[in-house]
N, CA, C and O atoms as a Maestro MAE file, in Angstrom:
{
 s_m_m2io_version
 :::
 2.0.0
}

f_m_ct {
 s_m_title
 :::
 protein
 m_atom[308] {
  # First column is atom index #
  i_m_mmod_type
  r_m_x_coord
  r_m_y_coord
  r_m_z_coord
  i_m_residue_number
  s_m_chain_name
  s_m_pdb_residue_name
  s_m_pdb_atom_name
  i_m_atomic_number
  :::
  1 25 47.595 164.188 67.581 1 A "MET " " N  " 7
  2 3 46.243 164.377 68.052 1 A "MET " " CA " 6
  3 2 46.269 165.385 69.197 1 A "MET " " C  " 6
  4 15 47.123 165.303 70.080 1 A "MET " " O  " 8
  5 25 45.353 166.315 69.183 2 A "SER " " N  " 7
  6 3 45.289 167.321 70.243 2 A "SER " " CA " 6
  7 2 44.465 166.786 71.424 2 A "SER " " C  " 6
  8 15 43.703 165.830 71.283 2 A "SER " " O  " 8
  9 25 44.634 167.414 72.571 3 A "TRP " " N  " 7
  10 3 43.838 167.030 73.744 3 A "TRP " " CA " 6
  11 2 42.363 167.258 73.487 3 A "TRP " " C  " 6
  12 15 41.519 166.490 73.949 3 A "TRP " " O  " 8
  13 25 42.050 168.320 72.745 4 A "PHE " " N  " 7
  14 3 40.649 168.587 72.415 4 A "PHE " " CA " 6
  15 2 40.070 167.415 71.624 4 A "PHE " " C  " 6
  16 15 38.950 166.978 71.885 4 A "PHE " " O  " 8
  17 25 40.830 166.912 70.665 5 A "SER " " N  " 7
  18 3 40.368 165.775 69.857 5 A "SER " " CA " 6
  19 2 40.187 164.534 70.720 5 A "SER " " C  " 6
  20 15 39.210 163.801 70.567 5 A "SER " " O  " 8
  21 25 41.123 164.305 71.618 6 A "LEU " " N  " 7
  22 3 41.036 163.158 72.519 6 A "LEU " " CA " 6
  23 2 39.772 163.238 73.369 6 A "LEU " " C  " 6
  24 15 39.044 162.254 73.499 6 A "LEU " " O  " 8
  25 25 39.515 164.395 73.940 7 A "LEU " " N  " 7
  26 3 38.325 164.571 74.777 7 A "LEU " " CA " 6
  27 2 37.040 164.416 73.966 7 A "LEU " " C  " 6
  28 15 36.054 163.859 74.447 7 A "LEU " " O  " 8
  29 25 37.063 164.910 72.743 8 A "LYS " " N  " 7
  30 3 35.896 164.790 71.869 8 A "LYS " " CA " 6
  31 2 35.620 163.320 71.535 8 A "LYS " " C  " 6
  32 15 34.471 162.878 71.557 8 A "LYS " " O  " 8
  33 25 36.673 162.573 71.229 9 A "LEU " " N  " 7
  34 3 36.511 161.143 70.947 9 A "LEU " " CA " 6
  35 2 35.951 160.401 72.158 9 A "LEU " " C  " 6
  36 15 35.080 159.543 72.013 9 A "LEU " " O  " 8
  37 25 36.443 160.726 73.339 10 A "LEU " " N  " 7
  38 3 35.929 160.093 74.559 10 A "LEU " " CA " 6
  39 2 34.462 160.446 74.797 10 A "LEU " " C  " 6
  40 15 33.658 159.593 75.173 10 A "LEU " " O  " 8
  41 25 34.134 161.698 74.575 11 A "LYS " " N  " 7
  42 3 32.762 162.154 74.796 11 A "LYS " " CA " 6
  43 2 31.772 161.393 73.919 11 A "LYS " " C  " 6
  44 15 30.685 161.028 74.367 11 A "LYS " " O  " 8
  45 25 32.156 161.161 72.678 12 A "PHE " " N  " 7
  46 3 31.262 160.475 71.737 12 A "PHE " " CA " 6
  47 2 31.502 158.959 71.681 12 A "PHE " " C  " 6
  48 15 31.037 158.275 70.769 12 A "PHE " " O  " 8
  49 25 32.246 158.450 72.688 13 A "LYS " " N  " 7
  50 3 32.526 157.020 72.825 13 A "LYS " " CA " 6
  51 2 33.163 156.422 71.572 13 A "LYS " " C  " 6
  52 15 32.835 155.308 71.165 13 A "LYS " " O  " 8
  53 25 34.076 157.178 70.970 14 A "LYS " " N  " 7
  54 3 34.814 156.727 69.794 14 A "LYS " " CA " 6
  55 2 36.220 156.244 70.146 14 A "LYS " " C  " 6
  56 15 36.846 155.537 69.356 14 A "LYS " " O  " 8
  57 25 36.716 156.615 71.316 15 A "LEU " " N  " 7
  58 3 38.015 156.141 71.792 15 A "LEU " " CA " 6
  59 2 37.746 155.073 72.838 15 A "LEU " " C  " 6
  60 15 37.357 155.376 73.966 15 A "LEU " " O  " 8
  61 25 37.955 153.828 72.455 16 A "LEU " " N  " 7
  62 3 37.607 152.720 73.336 16 A "LEU " " CA " 6
  63 2 38.797 152.093 74.031 16 A "LEU " " C  " 6
  64 15 38.643 151.460 75.076 16 A "LEU " " O  " 8
  65 25 40.003 152.264 73.457 17 A "GLU " " N  " 7
  66 3 41.169 151.697 74.109 17 A "GLU " " CA " 6
  67 2 42.438 152.397 73.645 17 A "GLU " " C  " 6
  68 15 42.500 152.989 72.567 17 A "GLU " " O  " 8
  69 25 43.440 152.304 74.501 18 A "ALA " " N  " 7
  70 3 44.767 152.831 74.204 18 A "ALA " " CA " 6
  71 2 45.775 151.890 74.849 18 A "ALA " " C  " 6
  72 15 45.532 151.336 75.921 18 A "ALA " " O  " 8
  73 25 46.912 151.719 74.176 19 A "PHE " " N  " 7
  74 3 47.938 150.839 74.720 19 A "PHE " " CA " 6
  75 2 49.295 151.267 74.205 19 A "PHE " " C  " 6
  76 15 49.419 151.964 73.198 19 A "PHE " " O  " 8
  77 25 50.306 150.826 74.930 20 A "GLY " " N  " 7
  78 3 51.676 151.063 74.515 20 A "GLY " " CA " 6
  79 2 52.336 149.727 74.282 20 A "GLY " " C  " 6
  80 15 51.886 148.705 74.801 20 A "GLY " " O  " 8
  81 25 53.407 149.730 73.500 21 A "SER " " N  " 7
  82 3 54.120 148.479 73.281 21 A "SER " " CA " 6
  83 2 55.616 148.737 73.270 21 A "SER " " C  " 6
  84 15 56.076 149.846 72.996 21 A "SER " " O  " 8
  85 25 56.354 147.698 73.570 22 A "GLY " " N  " 7
  86 3 57.802 147.804 73.591 22 A "GLY " " CA " 6
  87 2 58.405 146.438 73.820 22 A "GLY " " C  " 6
  88 15 57.686 145.448 73.958 22 A "GLY " " O  " 8
  89 25 59.708 146.382 73.861 23 A "THR " " N  " 7
  90 3 60.370 145.089 73.990 23 A "THR " " CA " 6
  91 2 60.246 144.493 75.388 23 A "THR " " C  " 6
  92 15 60.260 143.270 75.528 23 A "THR " " O  " 8
  93 25 60.126 145.305 76.408 24 A "ALA " " N  " 7
  94 3 60.057 144.776 77.777 24 A "ALA " " CA " 6
  95 2 58.652 144.300 78.140 24 A "ALA " " C  " 6
  96 15 58.479 143.195 78.653 24 A "ALA " " O  " 8
  97 25 57.671 145.120 77.878 25 A "CYS " " N  " 7
  98 3 56.309 144.786 78.308 25 A "CYS " " CA " 6
  99 2 55.485 144.147 77.196 25 A "CYS " " C  " 6
  100 15 54.384 143.663 77.460 25 A "CYS " " O  " 8
  101 25 55.970 144.132 75.994 26 A "VAL " " N  " 7
  102 3 55.273 143.702 74.784 26 A "VAL " " CA " 6
  103 2 54.083 144.621 74.549 26 A "VAL " " C  " 6
  104 15 54.157 145.498 73.689 26 A "VAL " " O  " 8
  105 25 52.981 144.449 75.289 27 A "VAL " " N  " 7
  106 3 51.819 145.322 75.137 27 A "VAL " " CA " 6
  107 2 51.253 145.608 76.530 27 A "VAL " " C  " 6
  108 15 51.099 144.698 77.345 27 A "VAL " " O  " 8
  109 25 50.949 146.873 76.792 28 A "CYS " " N  " 7
  110 3 50.450 147.260 78.108 28 A "CYS " " CA " 6
  111 2 49.290 148.252 77.946 28 A "CYS " " C  " 6
  112 15 49.428 149.244 77.230 28 A "CYS " " O  " 8
  113 25 48.153 147.997 78.599 29 A "PRO " " N  " 7
  114 3 47.018 148.902 78.469 29 A "PRO " " CA " 6
  115 2 47.291 150.256 79.120 29 A "PRO " " C  " 6
  116 15 48.044 150.348 80.089 29 A "PRO " " O  " 8
  117 25 46.677 151.296 78.583 30 A "ILE " " N  " 7
  118 3 46.746 152.637 79.167 30 A "ILE " " CA " 6
  119 2 45.406 152.904 79.837 30 A "ILE " " C  " 6
  120 15 44.358 152.923 79.192 30 A "ILE " " O  " 8
  121 25 45.467 153.110 81.139 31 A "GLU " " N  " 7
  122 3 44.255 153.353 81.926 31 A "GLU " " CA " 6
  123 2 43.802 154.803 81.816 31 A "GLU " " C  " 6
  124 15 42.603 155.079 81.774 31 A "GLU " " O  " 8
  125 25 44.770 155.741 81.768 32 A "ALA " " N  " 7
  126 3 44.414 157.158 81.774 32 A "ALA " " CA " 6
  127 2 45.591 158.000 81.302 32 A "ALA " " C  " 6
  128 15 46.742 157.565 81.317 32 A "ALA " " O  " 8
  129 25 45.271 159.202 80.888 33 A "PHE " " N  " 7
  130 3 46.256 160.232 80.607 33 A "PHE " " CA " 6
  131 2 46.058 161.324 81.656 33 A "PHE " " C  " 6
  132 15 44.942 161.534 82.130 33 A "PHE " " O  " 8
  133 25 47.117 162.006 82.013 34 A "VAL " " N  " 7
  134 3 46.998 163.143 82.924 34 A "VAL " " CA " 6
  135 2 47.391 164.381 82.144 34 A "VAL " " C  " 6
  136 15 48.464 164.442 81.543 34 A "VAL " " O  " 8
  137 25 46.504 165.371 82.163 35 A "TYR " " N  " 7
  138 3 46.745 166.619 81.443 35 A "TYR " " CA " 6
  139 2 46.335 167.777 82.338 35 A "TYR " " C  " 6
  140 15 45.184 167.871 82.764 35 A "TYR " " O  " 8
  141 25 47.283 168.652 82.617 36 A "LYS " " N  " 7
  142 3 47.030 169.823 83.476 36 A "LYS " " CA " 6
  143 2 46.325 169.417 84.768 36 A "LYS " " C  " 6
  144 15 45.288 169.975 85.125 36 A "LYS " " O  " 8
  145 25 46.905 168.440 85.459 37 A "ASP " " N  " 7
  146 3 46.394 167.944 86.737 37 A "ASP " " CA " 6
  147 2 45.012 167.296 86.654 37 A "ASP " " C  " 6
  148 15 44.353 167.119 87.678 37 A "ASP " " O  " 8
  149 25 44.572 166.945 85.458 38 A "THR " " N  " 7
  150 3 43.292 166.267 85.289 38 A "THR " " CA " 6
  151 2 43.542 164.870 84.735 38 A "THR " " C  " 6
  152 15 44.196 164.706 83.706 38 A "THR " " O  " 8
  153 25 43.015 163.868 85.429 39 A "LYS " " N  " 7
  154 3 43.146 162.488 84.972 39 A "LYS " " CA " 6
  155 2 42.017 162.193 83.988 39 A "LYS " " C  " 6
  156 15 40.838 162.332 84.317 39 A "LYS " " O  " 8
  157 25 42.390 161.788 82.787 40 A "ILE " " N  " 7
  158 3 41.427 161.502 81.734 40 A "ILE " " CA " 6
  159 2 41.405 159.985 81.545 40 A "ILE " " C  " 6
  160 15 42.330 159.407 80.975 40 A "ILE " " O  " 8
  161 25 40.341 159.350 82.030 41 A "LYS " " N  " 7
  162 3 40.243 157.889 82.004 41 A "LYS " " CA " 6
  163 2 39.950 157.393 80.589 41 A "LYS " " C  " 6
  164 15 39.102 157.940 79.883 41 A "LYS " " O  " 8
  165 25 40.672 156.347 80.195 42 A "ILE " " N  " 7
  166 3 40.455 155.676 78.920 42 A "ILE " " CA " 6
  167 2 39.823 154.316 79.253 42 A "ILE " " C  " 6
  168 15 40.350 153.588 80.094 42 A "ILE " " O  " 8
  169 25 38.713 153.966 78.612 43 A "PRO " " N  " 7
  170 3 38.013 152.725 78.983 43 A "PRO " " CA " 6
  171 2 38.613 151.455 78.378 43 A "PRO " " C  " 6
  172 15 37.877 150.545 77.997 43 A "PRO " " O  " 8
  173 25 39.929 151.387 78.289 44 A "THR " " N  " 7
  174 3 40.593 150.249 77.638 44 A "THR " " CA " 6
  175 2 40.119 148.914 78.189 44 A "THR " " C  " 6
  176 15 39.632 148.075 77.431 44 A "THR " " O  " 8
  177 25 40.249 148.703 79.470 45 A "MET " " N  " 7
  178 3 39.920 147.401 80.057 45 A "MET " " CA " 6
  179 2 38.415 147.220 80.253 45 A "MET " " C  " 6
  180 15 37.949 146.088 80.388 45 A "MET " " O  " 8
  181 25 37.657 148.297 80.270 46 A "ASP " " N  " 7
  182 3 36.197 148.199 80.388 46 A "ASP " " CA " 6
  183 2 35.598 147.505 79.169 46 A "ASP " " C  " 6
  184 15 34.527 146.903 79.254 46 A "ASP " " O  " 8
  185 25 36.285 147.590 78.050 47 A "ASN " " N  " 7
  186 3 35.774 147.046 76.793 47 A "ASN " " CA " 6
  187 2 36.427 145.722 76.402 47 A "ASN " " C  " 6
  188 15 36.186 145.217 75.306 47 A "ASN " " O  " 8
  189 25 37.237 145.164 77.270 48 A "GLY " " N  " 7
  190 3 37.887 143.895 76.975 48 A "GLY " " CA " 6
  191 2 39.138 144.013 76.126 48 A "GLY " " C  " 6
  192 15 39.803 143.011 75.863 48 A "GLY " " O  " 8
  193 25 39.468 145.216 75.693 49 A "ALA " " N  " 7
  194 3 40.685 145.515 74.934 49 A "ALA " " CA " 6
  195 2 40.910 144.575 73.746 49 A "ALA " " C  " 6
  196 15 41.970 143.957 73.656 49 A "ALA " " O  " 8
  197 25 39.943 144.453 72.836 50 A "PRO " " N  " 7
  198 3 40.103 143.501 71.737 50 A "PRO " " CA " 6
  199 2 41.248 143.844 70.778 50 A "PRO " " C  " 6
  200 15 41.917 142.937 70.282 50 A "PRO " " O  " 8
  201 25 41.484 145.111 70.510 51 A "ILE " " N  " 7
  202 3 42.569 145.487 69.594 51 A "ILE " " CA " 6
  203 2 43.915 145.245 70.259 51 A "ILE " " C  " 6
  204 15 44.825 144.683 69.648 51 A "ILE " " O  " 8
  205 25 44.041 145.670 71.510 52 A "MET " " N  " 7
  206 3 45.280 145.448 72.244 52 A "MET " " CA " 6
  207 2 45.578 143.947 72.338 52 A "MET " " C  " 6
  208 15 46.720 143.527 72.154 52 A "MET " " O  " 8
  209 25 44.567 143.156 72.620 53 A "SER " " N  " 7
  210 3 44.748 141.706 72.750 53 A "SER " " CA " 6
  211 2 45.195 141.091 71.429 53 A "SER " " C  " 6
  212 15 46.090 140.245 71.406 53 A "SER " " O  " 8
  213 25 44.584 141.506 70.346 54 A "ARG " " N  " 7
  214 3 44.954 140.979 69.029 54 A "ARG " " CA " 6
  215 2 46.382 141.372 68.671 54 A "ARG " " C  " 6
  216 15 47.149 140.553 68.165 54 A "ARG " " O  " 8
  217 25 46.733 142.625 68.935 55 A "PHE " " N  " 7
  218 3 48.084 143.118 68.667 55 A "PHE " " CA " 6
  219 2 49.110 142.343 69.497 55 A "PHE " " C  " 6
  220 15 50.151 141.933 68.984 55 A "PHE " " O  " 8
  221 25 48.808 142.147 70.773 56 A "GLY " " N  " 7
  222 3 49.708 141.400 71.655 56 A "GLY " " CA " 6
  223 2 49.898 139.963 71.205 56 A "GLY " " C  " 6
  224 15 51.011 139.438 71.245 56 A "GLY " " O  " 8
  225 25 48.815 139.325 70.777 57 A "LYS " " N  " 7
  226 3 48.912 137.947 70.289 57 A "LYS " " CA " 6
  227 2 49.787 137.890 69.041 57 A "LYS " " C  " 6
  228 15 50.636 137.007 68.921 57 A "LYS " " O  " 8
  229 25 49.590 138.817 68.117 58 A "GLU " " N  " 7
  230 3 50.405 138.846 66.896 58 A "GLU " " CA " 6
  231 2 51.888 139.005 67.230 58 A "GLU " " C  " 6
  232 15 52.731 138.299 66.677 58 A "GLU " " O  " 8
  233 25 52.203 139.929 68.131 59 A "LEU " " N  " 7
  234 3 53.600 140.123 68.514 59 A "LEU " " CA " 6
  235 2 54.193 138.875 69.173 59 A "LEU " " C  " 6
  236 15 55.321 138.486 68.872 59 A "LEU " " O  " 8
  237 25 53.434 138.259 70.063 60 A "ASN " " N  " 7
  238 3 53.912 137.036 70.714 60 A "ASN " " CA " 6
  239 2 54.106 135.905 69.715 60 A "ASN " " C  " 6
  240 15 55.076 135.153 69.808 60 A "ASN " " O  " 8
  241 25 53.195 135.783 68.769 61 A "ASP " " N  " 7
  242 3 53.328 134.741 67.755 61 A "ASP " " CA " 6
  243 2 54.596 134.944 66.924 61 A "ASP " " C  " 6
  244 15 55.276 133.977 66.583 61 A "ASP " " O  " 8
  245 25 54.912 136.193 66.600 62 A "ILE " " N  " 7
  246 3 56.148 136.489 65.870 62 A "ILE " " CA " 6
  247 2 57.352 136.192 66.757 62 A "ILE " " C  " 6
  248 15 58.304 135.542 66.323 62 A "ILE " " O  " 8
  249 25 57.308 136.670 68.001 63 A "GLN " " N  " 7
  250 3 58.427 136.509 68.929 63 A "GLN " " CA " 6
  251 2 58.775 135.043 69.171 63 A "GLN " " C  " 6
  252 15 59.953 134.691 69.241 63 A "GLN " " O  " 8
  253 25 57.767 134.188 69.299 64 A "TYR " " N  " 7
  254 3 58.001 132.781 69.611 64 A "TYR " " CA " 6
  255 2 58.022 131.877 68.377 64 A "TYR " " C  " 6
  256 15 58.045 130.653 68.505 64 A "TYR " " O  " 8
  257 25 58.015 132.475 67.184 65 A "GLY " " N  " 7
  258 3 58.153 131.708 65.955 65 A "GLY " " CA " 6
  259 2 56.936 130.912 65.543 65 A "GLY " " C  " 6
  260 15 57.049 129.987 64.739 65 A "GLY " " O  " 8
  261 25 55.770 131.251 66.075 66 A "ARG " " N  " 7
  262 3 54.544 130.535 65.686 66 A "ARG " " CA " 6
  263 2 54.069 130.962 64.304 66 A "ARG " " C  " 6
  264 15 53.342 130.225 63.637 66 A "ARG " " O  " 8
  265 25 54.478 132.151 63.875 67 A "VAL " " N  " 7
  266 3 54.200 132.624 62.514 67 A "VAL " " CA " 6
  267 2 55.492 133.185 61.929 67 A "VAL " " C  " 6
  268 15 56.335 133.716 62.651 67 A "VAL " " O  " 8
  269 25 55.632 133.061 60.634 68 A "GLU " " N  " 7
  270 3 56.810 133.612 59.982 68 A "GLU " " CA " 6
  271 2 56.597 135.108 59.753 68 A "GLU " " C  " 6
  272 15 55.498 135.551 59.419 68 A "GLU " " O  " 8
  273 25 57.670 135.871 59.940 69 A "HIS " " N  " 7
  274 3 57.602 137.309 59.717 69 A "HIS " " CA " 6
  275 2 59.000 137.817 59.419 69 A "HIS " " C  " 6
  276 15 59.980 137.292 59.948 69 A "HIS " " O  " 8
  277 25 59.099 138.834 58.577 70 A "LYS " " N  " 7
  278 3 60.408 139.364 58.188 70 A "LYS " " CA " 6
  279 2 61.166 139.974 59.374 70 A "LYS " " C  " 6
  280 15 62.386 140.118 59.313 70 A "LYS " " O  " 8
  281 25 60.455 140.333 60.452 71 A "TRP " " N  " 7
  282 3 61.124 140.899 61.623 71 A "TRP " " CA " 6
  283 2 61.899 139.845 62.408 71 A "TRP " " C  " 6
  284 15 62.836 140.176 63.136 71 A "TRP " " O  " 8
  285 25 61.518 138.596 62.264 72 A "ALA " " N  " 7
  286 3 62.117 137.539 63.087 72 A "ALA " " CA " 6
  287 2 62.465 136.332 62.214 72 A "ALA " " C  " 6
  288 15 61.732 135.343 62.206 72 A "ALA " " O  " 8
  289 25 63.565 136.407 61.487 73 A "PRO " " N  " 7
  290 3 63.942 135.261 60.644 73 A "PRO " " CA " 6
  291 2 64.290 134.044 61.512 73 A "PRO " " C  " 6
  292 15 64.884 134.168 62.583 73 A "PRO " " O  " 8
  293 25 63.904 132.883 61.018 74 A "VAL " " N  " 7
  294 3 64.185 131.637 61.721 74 A "VAL " " CA " 6
  295 2 65.661 131.303 61.524 74 A "VAL " " C  " 6
  296 15 66.167 131.316 60.402 74 A "VAL " " O  " 8
  297 25 66.340 131.008 62.622 75 A "ILE " " N  " 7
  298 3 67.757 130.654 62.573 75 A "ILE " " CA " 6
  299 2 67.853 129.181 62.988 75 A "ILE " " C  " 6
  300 15 67.537 128.828 64.124 75 A "ILE " " O  " 8
  301 25 68.284 128.344 62.074 76 A "ALA " " N  " 7
  302 3 68.425 126.915 62.364 76 A "ALA " " CA " 6
  303 2 69.718 126.663 63.107 76 A "ALA " " C  " 6
  304 15 70.729 127.316 62.849 76 A "ALA " " O  " 8
  305 25 69.686 125.722 64.025 77 A "SER " " N  " 7
  306 3 70.913 125.401 64.780 77 A "SER " " CA " 6
  307 2 71.612 124.210 64.175 77 A "SER " " C  " 6
  308 15 72.659 123.792 64.670 77 A "SER " " O  " 8
  :::
 }
 m_bond[307] {
  # First column is bond index #
  i_m_from
  i_m_to
  i_m_order
  :::
  1 1 2 1
  2 2 3 1
  3 3 4 2
  4 3 5 1
  5 5 6 1
  6 6 7 1
  7 7 8 2
  8 7 9 1
  9 9 10 1
  10 10 11 1
  11 11 12 2
  12 11 13 1
  13 13 14 1
  14 14 15 1
  15 15 16 2
  16 15 17 1
  17 17 18 1
  18 18 19 1
  19 19 20 2
  20 19 21 1
  21 21 22 1
  22 22 23 1
  23 23 24 2
  24 23 25 1
  25 25 26 1
  26 26 27 1
  27 27 28 2
  28 27 29 1
  29 29 30 1
  30 30 31 1
  31 31 32 2
  32 31 33 1
  33 33 34 1
  34 34 35 1
  35 35 36 2
  36 35 37 1
  37 37 38 1
  38 38 39 1
  39 39 40 2
  40 39 41 1
  41 41 42 1
  42 42 43 1
  43 43 44 2
  44 43 45 1
  45 45 46 1
  46 46 47 1
  47 47 48 2
  48 47 49 1
  49 49 50 1
  50 50 51 1
  51 51 52 2
  52 51 53 1
  53 53 54 1
  54 54 55 1
  55 55 56 2
  56 55 57 1
  57 57 58 1
  58 58 59 1
  59 59 60 2
  60 59 61 1
  61 61 62 1
  62 62 63 1
  63 63 64 2
  64 63 65 1
  65 65 66 1
  66 66 67 1
  67 67 68 2
  68 67 69 1
  69 69 70 1
  70 70 71 1
  71 71 72 2
  72 71 73 1
  73 73 74 1
  74 74 75 1
  75 75 76 2
  76 75 77 1
  77 77 78 1
  78 78 79 1
  79 79 80 2
  80 79 81 1
  81 81 82 1
  82 82 83 1
  83 83 84 2
  84 83 85 1
  85 85 86 1
  86 86 87 1
  87 87 88 2
  88 87 89 1
  89 89 90 1
  90 90 91 1
  91 91 92 2
  92 91 93 1
  93 93 94 1
  94 94 95 1
  95 95 96 2
  96 95 97 1
  97 97 98 1
  98 98 99 1
  99 99 100 2
  100 99 101 1
  101 101 102 1
  102 102 103 1
  103 103 104 2
  104 103 105 1
  105 105 106 1
  106 106 107 1
  107 107 108 2
  108 107 109 1
  109 109 110 1
  110 110 111 1
  111 111 112 2
  112 111 113 1
  113 113 114 1
  114 114 115 1
  115 115 116 2
  116 115 117 1
  117 117 118 1
  118 118 119 1
  119 119 120 2
  120 119 121 1
  121 121 122 1
  122 122 123 1
  123 123 124 2
  124 123 125 1
  125 125 126 1
  126 126 127 1
  127 127 128 2
  128 127 129 1
  129 129 130 1
  130 130 131 1
  131 131 132 2
  132 131 133 1
  133 133 134 1
  134 134 135 1
  135 135 136 2
  136 135 137 1
  137 137 138 1
  138 138 139 1
  139 139 140 2
  140 139 141 1
  141 141 142 1
  142 142 143 1
  143 143 144 2
  144 143 145 1
  145 145 146 1
  146 146 147 1
  147 147 148 2
  148 147 149 1
  149 149 150 1
  150 150 151 1
  151 151 152 2
  152 151 153 1
  153 153 154 1
  154 154 155 1
  155 155 156 2
  156 155 157 1
  157 157 158 1
  158 158 159 1
  159 159 160 2
  160 159 161 1
  161 161 162 1
  162 162 163 1
  163 163 164 2
  164 163 165 1
  165 165 166 1
  166 166 167 1
  167 167 168 2
  168 167 169 1
  169 169 170 1
  170 170 171 1
  171 171 172 2
  172 171 173 1
  173 173 174 1
  174 174 175 1
  175 175 176 2
  176 175 177 1
  177 177 178 1
  178 178 179 1
  179 179 180 2
  180 179 181 1
  181 181 182 1
  182 182 183 1
  183 183 184 2
  184 183 185 1
  185 185 186 1
  186 186 187 1
  187 187 188 2
  188 187 189 1
  189 189 190 1
  190 190 191 1
  191 191 192 2
  192 191 193 1
  193 193 194 1
  194 194 195 1
  195 195 196 2
  196 195 197 1
  197 197 198 1
  198 198 199 1
  199 199 200 2
  200 199 201 1
  201 201 202 1
  202 202 203 1
  203 203 204 2
  204 203 205 1
  205 205 206 1
  206 206 207 1
  207 207 208 2
  208 207 209 1
  209 209 210 1
  210 210 211 1
  211 211 212 2
  212 211 213 1
  213 213 214 1
  214 214 215 1
  215 215 216 2
  216 215 217 1
  217 217 218 1
  218 218 219 1
  219 219 220 2
  220 219 221 1
  221 221 222 1
  222 222 223 1
  223 223 224 2
  224 223 225 1
  225 225 226 1
  226 226 227 1
  227 227 228 2
  228 227 229 1
  229 229 230 1
  230 230 231 1
  231 231 232 2
  232 231 233 1
  233 233 234 1
  234 234 235 1
  235 235 236 2
  236 235 237 1
  237 237 238 1
  238 238 239 1
  239 239 240 2
  240 239 241 1
  241 241 242 1
  242 242 243 1
  243 243 244 2
  244 243 245 1
  245 245 246 1
  246 246 247 1
  247 247 248 2
  248 247 249 1
  249 249 250 1
  250 250 251 1
  251 251 252 2
  252 251 253 1
  253 253 254 1
  254 254 255 1
  255 255 256 2
  256 255 257 1
  257 257 258 1
  258 258 259 1
  259 259 260 2
  260 259 261 1
  261 261 262 1
  262 262 263 1
  263 263 264 2
  264 263 265 1
  265 265 266 1
  266 266 267 1
  267 267 268 2
  268 267 269 1
  269 269 270 1
  270 270 271 1
  271 271 272 2
  272 271 273 1
  273 273 274 1
  274 274 275 1
  275 275 276 2
  276 275 277 1
  277 277 278 1
  278 278 279 1
  279 279 280 2
  280 279 281 1
  281 281 282 1
  282 282 283 1
  283 283 284 2
  284 283 285 1
  285 285 286 1
  286 286 287 1
  287 287 288 2
  288 287 289 1
  289 289 290 1
  290 290 291 1
  291 291 292 2
  292 291 293 1
  293 293 294 1
  294 294 295 1
  295 295 296 2
  296 295 297 1
  297 297 298 1
  298 298 299 1
  299 299 300 2
  300 299 301 1
  301 301 302 1
  302 302 303 1
  303 303 304 2
  304 303 305 1
  305 305 306 1
  306 306 307 1
  307 307 308 2
  :::
 }
}
């Protein structure tokens, strides 16, 4: 995605949230991007972050064995 596309999506209120994920933080909201010394605010938390929240819950459910998934096979002791 180009910066022009990102700005266009923000202008027309089509980009409502952004987040990153990984093994340490699981899911973390992105507040803004910085491009050429300009901070571009993303309204992730202004909108309650429903997609990020759903994604985080799914990952946690897999991680803690609340749902079965091929990424996390159950190992019996």
